[in-house]
VEXMAR-601413 format. One record per residue (C-alpha): residue number from 1; residue in three letters; x, y, z. Coordinates in steps of 0.5 Angstrom, whole numbers. Example, Ala and Ser with C-alpha at 12.3 -4.5 7.8 and 13.67 -1.06 7.14 Angstrom:
! residues 2
   num   residuo       u       v       w
     1       ala      25      -9      16
     2       ser      27      -2      14
END
This chain:
! residues 116
   num   residuo       u       v       w
     1       met       0       0       0
     2       arg       2       7      -2
     3       phe       1      14       2
     4       leu       1      21      -2
     5       ile       2      25       4
     6       asp       0      33       2
     7       ala       3      39       3
     8       asp      -1      41       8
     9       thr       0      36      13
    10       pro       7      34      17
    11       tyr      13      31      13
    12       ser      15      27      18
    13       leu       9      23      17
    14       ile      13      19      12
    15       glu      16      16      18
    16       thr       9      14      21
    17       phe       7      10      15
    18       arg      14       7      14
    19       asn      15       4      22
    20       tyr       8       0      19
    21       gly      11      -3      13
    22       tyr       9       2       8
    23       asn      12       7       3
    24       ala      10      14       4
    25       val      12      21      -1
    26       his      10      27       1
    27       val       8      32      -4
    28       lys      13      37      -3
    29       asp      18      31      -7
    30       val      15      29     -12
    31       leu      10      35     -15
    32       lys      13      41     -12
    33       phe       8      46     -13
    34       ala       2      41     -16
    35       thr      -6      44     -15
    36       asp     -11      39     -12
    37       asp     -12      36     -18
    38       glu      -6      35     -20
    39       ile      -4      32     -14
    40       phe     -11      28     -14
    41       glu      -9      25     -21
    42       tyr      -2      23     -20
    43       ala      -4      19     -14
    44       asn     -10      16     -16
    45       lys      -5      14     -23
    46       asn       0      12     -18
    47       asn      -4       8     -14
    48       tyr      -3      13      -8
    49       ile      -7      13      -1
    50       ile      -8      21       0
    51       val      -7      23       7
    52       thr      -9      31       8
    53       lys     -13      36      12
    54       asp     -16      39       6
    55       leu     -23      38       5
    56       gly     -24      39      -2
    57       phe     -20      32      -3
    58       ala     -26      29      -1
    59       glu     -31      33      -5
    60       met     -26      29     -11
    61       phe     -27      23      -9
    62       phe     -35      23      -8
    63       lys     -35      25     -15
    64       asn     -29      22     -20
    65       lys     -27      16     -14
    66       gly     -20      15     -12
    67       val     -16      10     -10
    68       gly     -17      12      -2
    69       leu     -16      18       2
    70       ile     -15      20       9
    71       leu     -18      26      11
    72       ile     -15      29      19
    73       arg     -19      32      22
    74       leu     -15      34      29
    75       pro     -15      41      32
    76       tyr     -12      47      29
    77       tyr      -8      48      34
    78       phe      -5      42      35
    79       thr       3      41      35
    80       val       6      36      29
    81       asp       8      32      36
    82       lys       1      31      38
    83       ile      -2      30      31
    84       leu       4      24      30
    85       arg       3      21      37
    86       asn      -6      22      35
    87       phe      -3      19      27
    88       asn       0      14      31
    89       glu      -5      10      35
    90       phe     -10      11      29
    91       leu      -5       7      25
    92       lys      -4       1      30
    93       glu     -11       0      30
    94       leu     -13       1      23
    95       asp     -15      -5      18
    96       phe     -10      -2      12
    97       ser     -14      -7       8
    98       lys     -21      -2       8
    99       leu     -17       3       5
   100       ile     -18       2      -2
   101       asn     -23       6      -5
   102       ser     -25       9       2
   103       ile     -25      15       5
   104       val     -23      16      12
   105       ile     -23      21      17
   106       val     -19      21      24
   107       glu     -21      25      29
   108       leu     -19      26      36
   109       gly     -19      20      39
   110       arg     -23      15      34
   111       tyr     -24      14      26
   112       arg     -29      13      21
   113       ile     -29      10      14
   114       lys     -34      11       9
   115       lys     -34       6       3
   116       leu     -35       9      -4
END
């Protein structure tokens, strides 16, 4: 499974995914200053699940379907360390097979999965 970390999301999430044995890259490394549409197209063409805070990607997924989306909805004031701690707890519990063709919403202390 492959993950594309959006520009609005901590770069250090790459290492968190790699700790679980998954391939992860950051948008800044592969697309530089791409638009959301370009990111969405790249992710689908290359079988990446997008990890983002951007609600606009959820709209794209409902309209066009994608490989998968993890939407981070943690408090805006969270530091990178708090985001990483919460995300690590989420990844410990997650059945990764449920990510394909789904939108996963990660919130404080829980997550929800919406199959497309």
